[in-house]
C-alpha positions as MATLAB code, in Angstrom:
seq = 'MYGSPGDMLVRIWVTCAALTMIYLPSTSVRKIYTDRSTGEISIIPFLTLLTNSHVWMMYGYMCKTWFPSFPVFLIGDIAASCYLFIYWRYSTEQQHTARKIGAVVAFLVLPSTYVIVGGLGYTDQTRAEVGETEGYICAFIVVMLHVVMLKNLVHVIKSRSVASLNVHSLIVGTANTYGWFTYGLITSNWIVSGPHIFVVILHTSALIIYGMLRPSTSSDVVTFRCYVCHQ';
ca = [
     -83.364  -10.152   61.352;
     -80.799  -12.110   59.358;
     -81.234  -15.539   57.837;
     -78.573  -17.642   59.519;
     -75.221  -17.565   61.330;
     -73.599  -18.004   57.914;
     -75.396  -14.921   56.651;
     -74.175  -12.883   59.610;
     -70.631  -14.203   59.156;
     -70.571  -13.039   55.542;
     -71.911   -9.619   56.543;
     -69.132   -9.276   59.123;
     -66.624  -10.445   56.503;
     -67.613   -7.794   53.957;
     -67.828   -5.105   56.629;
     -64.252   -5.742   57.761;
     -62.938   -6.021   54.203;
     -64.730   -2.886   53.013;
     -63.578   -0.838   56.006;
     -60.021   -1.988   55.347;
     -60.332   -0.817   51.745;
     -61.579    2.537   53.006;
     -58.616    2.760   55.395;
     -55.913    1.933   52.827;
     -55.790    5.374   51.144;
     -55.115    6.971   54.533;
     -51.489    5.854   54.273;
     -51.062    8.091   51.230;
     -53.008   10.890   52.911;
     -50.704   10.773   55.937;
     -47.715   11.099   53.616;
     -49.341   14.075   51.884;
     -49.998   15.741   55.234;
     -46.487   15.040   56.532;
     -44.781   16.265   53.349;
     -47.237   19.144   52.886;
     -47.329   18.096   49.238;
     -49.171   15.571   47.073;
     -45.939   14.693   45.313;
     -46.558   11.968   42.739;
     -49.612   10.559   44.547;
     -52.573   10.301   42.185;
     -55.986   11.726   43.025;
     -57.747    8.896   41.149;
     -58.003    6.429   44.092;
     -59.692    9.068   46.242;
     -62.140   10.006   43.490;
     -63.063    6.382   42.832;
     -63.578    5.780   46.544;
     -65.928    8.766   46.719;
     -67.865    7.729   43.621;
     -68.281    4.115   44.617;
     -69.058    4.787   48.273;
     -71.631    7.474   47.521;
     -73.747    5.509   45.054;
     -73.706    2.333   47.159;
     -74.542    4.329   50.280;
     -77.687    5.622   48.569;
     -78.538    2.117   47.389;
     -78.152    0.778   50.921;
     -80.384    3.535   52.256;
     -83.167    3.044   49.713;
     -83.103   -0.744   50.136;
     -82.853   -0.442   53.933;
     -79.676   -2.511   54.035;
     -78.623   -1.186   57.416;
     -75.929   -3.826   57.802;
     -73.547   -3.774   56.120;
     -74.113   -1.556   53.063;
     -75.429    1.774   54.343;
     -73.145    2.385   57.362;
     -70.030    1.038   55.643;
     -70.417    3.213   52.575;
     -71.481    6.220   54.609;
     -68.109    5.914   56.336;
     -66.476    5.553   52.914;
     -68.270    8.650   51.647;
     -67.117   10.728   54.617;
     -63.567    9.347   54.532;
     -63.203    9.999   50.802;
     -64.406   13.579   51.269;
     -61.789   14.113   53.993;
     -59.055   12.527   51.866;
     -59.936   14.773   48.929;
     -59.962   17.902   51.064;
     -56.445   17.144   52.338;
     -55.307   16.312   48.794;
     -56.680   19.619   47.517;
     -55.225   21.544   50.461;
     -51.676   20.414   49.731;
     -51.885   20.239   45.947;
     -49.608   22.575   44.014;
     -52.359   22.912   41.392;
     -55.407   23.569   43.529;
     -57.578   24.904   40.704;
     -56.897   21.869   38.531;
     -57.540   19.560   41.481;
     -60.745   21.408   42.341;
     -61.991   20.969   38.765;
     -61.445   17.216   38.960;
     -63.256   16.975   42.278;
     -66.013   19.235   40.978;
     -66.523   17.062   37.908;
     -67.002   13.952   40.053;
     -69.325   15.765   42.454;
     -71.351   17.080   39.501;
     -71.692   13.527   38.211;
     -72.813   12.272   41.618;
     -75.493   14.954   41.744;
     -77.402   13.032   39.053;
     -78.009    9.747   40.931;
     -78.374   11.689   44.181;
     -81.123   13.838   42.687;
     -82.867   10.770   41.308;
     -82.833    9.040   44.702;
     -84.152   12.143   46.472;
     -86.855   12.865   43.895;
     -87.795    9.199   43.581;
     -87.777    8.710   47.334;
     -90.228   11.587   47.712;
     -92.563    9.876   45.264;
     -92.246   12.234   42.313;
     -91.261    9.440   39.897;
     -94.319    7.315   40.709;
     -92.043    4.538   41.962;
     -91.990    2.721   45.258;
     -88.943    3.002   47.499;
     -87.916   -0.522   46.467;
     -88.174    0.365   42.774;
     -86.051    3.478   43.229;
     -83.518    1.371   45.135;
     -83.435   -1.214   42.353;
     -82.799    1.430   39.701;
     -80.064    2.956   41.846;
     -78.619   -0.542   42.181;
     -78.266   -0.837   38.413;
     -76.431    2.485   38.414;
     -74.120    1.111   41.117;
     -73.458   -2.074   39.153;
     -72.551   -0.075   36.053;
     -70.168    2.128   38.037;
     -68.463   -0.896   39.631;
     -67.713   -2.360   36.213;
     -66.533    0.963   34.772;
     -64.205    1.630   37.706;
     -62.603   -1.768   37.276;
     -61.971   -1.234   33.572;
     -59.019    0.860   34.780;
     -57.668   -2.183   36.611;
     -58.195   -4.281   33.475;
     -56.112   -1.827   31.455;
     -53.401   -2.016   34.102;
     -53.363   -5.816   33.907;
     -52.990   -5.658   30.134;
     -49.983   -3.388   30.656;
     -48.544   -5.824   33.225;
     -48.866   -8.730   30.798;
     -47.328   -6.803   27.908;
     -44.418   -5.487   29.970;
     -44.091   -8.701   32.002;
     -43.517   -6.533   35.061;
     -45.647   -6.372   38.218;
     -44.135   -3.054   39.288;
     -47.568   -1.446   38.875;
     -49.285   -3.919   41.214;
     -49.403   -3.676   44.990;
     -49.883   -7.175   46.324;
     -51.175   -6.052   49.734;
     -53.907   -3.867   48.242;
     -54.660   -6.605   45.740;
     -55.144   -9.235   48.452;
     -57.450   -6.996   50.492;
     -59.358   -6.030   47.358;
     -59.785   -9.666   46.386;
     -61.095  -10.583   49.847;
     -63.494   -7.649   49.608;
     -64.661   -8.663   46.139;
     -65.250  -12.310   47.042;
     -67.072  -11.150   50.155;
     -69.566   -8.983   48.289;
     -70.035  -11.646   45.623;
     -70.828  -14.217   48.313;
     -73.107  -11.755   50.096;
     -75.040  -11.196   46.881;
     -75.452  -14.937   46.377;
     -76.713  -15.771   49.867;
     -79.155  -12.849   49.817;
     -80.250  -13.588   46.219;
     -79.254  -10.055   45.255;
     -77.953  -10.136   41.697;
     -77.493   -6.378   41.653;
     -74.646   -6.975   44.106;
     -73.310  -10.327   42.908;
     -73.839   -9.768   39.161;
     -71.115   -7.189   38.482;
     -68.801   -9.064   40.816;
     -68.605  -11.974   38.405;
     -66.426   -9.667   36.311;
     -64.596   -8.219   39.311;
     -63.893  -11.629   40.887;
     -62.416  -12.876   37.609;
     -60.354   -9.700   37.331;
     -58.939   -9.892   40.866;
     -58.265  -13.621   40.631;
     -56.458  -13.106   37.332;
     -54.413  -10.291   38.859;
     -53.286  -12.522   41.737;
     -52.356  -15.324   39.347;
     -50.431  -12.912   37.128;
     -48.649  -11.481   40.152;
     -47.738  -14.991   41.288;
     -46.302  -15.813   37.877;
     -44.414  -12.554   37.377;
     -43.650  -11.516   40.950;
     -40.241   -9.875   41.453;
     -37.440  -12.201   42.497;
     -35.526   -9.425   44.279;
     -36.426   -6.638   46.672;
     -35.235   -4.046   44.157;
     -38.567   -4.051   42.366;
     -40.935   -1.467   43.787;
     -44.682   -1.879   43.736;
     -46.663    1.328   43.542;
     -50.168    0.638   42.273;
     -53.072    1.063   44.686;
     -56.471   -0.490   44.063;
     -58.575    1.610   46.412;
     -62.019    0.844   45.011;
     -64.182   -0.050   47.969;
     -67.033   -1.751   46.280;
     -69.995   -3.960   46.664;
];
């Protein structure tokens, strides 16, 4: 079914890394549930997890990538939905939170509708062609989601402070990114590996910057979470 032991090893690698990325936001969710309040926790990581997981899940389904893409991102889709429900439940501004969630869901309706309509044959495309088009949508979303991280890095450089970087999330995210990039290369899938040229450079740069500017004392607090579980 798979090309070689190396191929399988990479698939296991990205599965573990992606599932770890999906798990990371749960630490914030547990705090929200315990405190019965969202506090200063941002909703953005949960929304990006939902967006990214949903589009890649559909890509995995249309391209019949049963391991690792479809099951991993199905889990991400479900987890993100649960995270967002808990966030909304304990938000002090439920209407405002609901509008944000609704806006993302409304956006996701577009690629979802395309995949359903195309998959049923109404666009005169084969399943593979629909999957390829969905893949380009996924690649675009990956790049756009990481523009936020790029802006954060610019702020880090200007302020010469890594207080907005979380090294643990960054390390896991980098392992995840390199994994998907490698997976795309060994499977000759440039829809997967292509956008990760940008993401790999971004994560590598972030680690280098953190290494150069890392806090010398324990008084510095790191708060940024990079919870984009991506291909």
